[in-house]
Residue, then its C-alpha position, 0 to 999 in steps of 0.5 A: x162901873x160903866x166899864x162893868x155895865x159895858x161888859x155885861x152887855x156883851x152876852x146880850x150883843x153876842x146872843x142877839x147877833x147869833x140869833x139875827x144870823x140864824x137862817x132856815x138853811x143853817x139853824x142855830x140851836x137856841x139852847x146852844x146860843x143861850x149857853x154861849x152867853x151863859x159861859x161868857x158870863x160865867x168865865x169872864x163877866x162874873x169873876x171880873x165884876x165880883x173881883x172889882x166890887x169886892x176889892x174896892x169894898x174892903x181893899x181900897x179902905x185898907x189901902x187908904x187907911x179909912x178902915x181904921x175909922x170904920x173898925x173903931x166904931x162900936x159895931x161888931x166886926x161880923x156886922x161890918x163884914x156882912x154889910x161889906x158882903x152885901x154891898x159888894x154882892x147885891x150890885x154884882x148879882x143884879x148886874x149878872x142876873x140882868x145880863x143872864x136874863x136878857x141874853x138868855x131870853x133873846x136866845x131862847x125866845x119862843x123855845x119854851x126853855x123857861x127852866x133853863x133860863x131860870x137856872x142860868x139866872x139863879x146860878x149866876x146869882x149864887x155864883x156871884x155870892x161865892x166869888x164875892x165872899x172869896x174875893x173879900x177874904x183875899x182883899x183882907x189877906x193881901x193888898x194885891x187881891x186884884x192880881x191874885x184874884x185874876x190868877x185864880x180865875x184865869x190860871x186855876x179855874x181856866x187851866x188847872x181845873x181843866x187838866x186835873x179833875x181833882x182840883x174842880x172841888x176848889x173851883x167856884x166856876x165848877x160849883x156854879x155850873x153844877x148848881x145850874x145843871x141841878x136846877x135844869x134837871x137834865x144836865x144841859x150845862x154839861x157841868x163836870x161836878x154832880x149837881x148835889x155835890x156842887x151845891x153842897x160844896x158851894x154852901x160849905x165853902x162860902x160859909x167857911x170863907x165868910x167865917x174866916x173873913x169875920x175871924x180875920x177882921x176880928x184880928x185885924x190890926x191897923x198895919x200895912x198888909x203884905 
């Protein structure tokens, strides 16, 4: 957890250094500085924080065998799933929101770009929810969720979606950018998906993933996953 907190401080440090190095001879656009921190959060911090917290929440219990005791209790498995989702998402959302808020505030100080700051924070929280739900499902499907999660983040979202535009409809990163752009109202985040499309896709995909995770948990048997 301390490593995640340290990682969350990086956007603050970078935006603070860029702002401190600003000079009248070579001024730094505060919006560009804010987006630098935001893209660092989006491409690195958000997926790593949600992946670690999600795989720890369910994956470790499956690996240790303690999931047997949890599922043997007279509690609906849908309730178990929602509790695990909340337990993983809430700390991730708080950490990401604080990192986005403080780094954005440092970069945008005195610029009057309050709408951009709100969009950065809100999209970070919503993106964290989508990532968390996806990684929870992954941790139920395989005991190598951490590996497959990293492949999704750095290969699929980092490389494939940049090469093939059609794959962007299956990218949580692109949903998050699109929603952020929608919230700013003036496309400041340069998203590659239309804002409304991104919001609808994020809502539909996240809901579908949660439903699939609950179904998977309902059918879960106490056996070793592949």
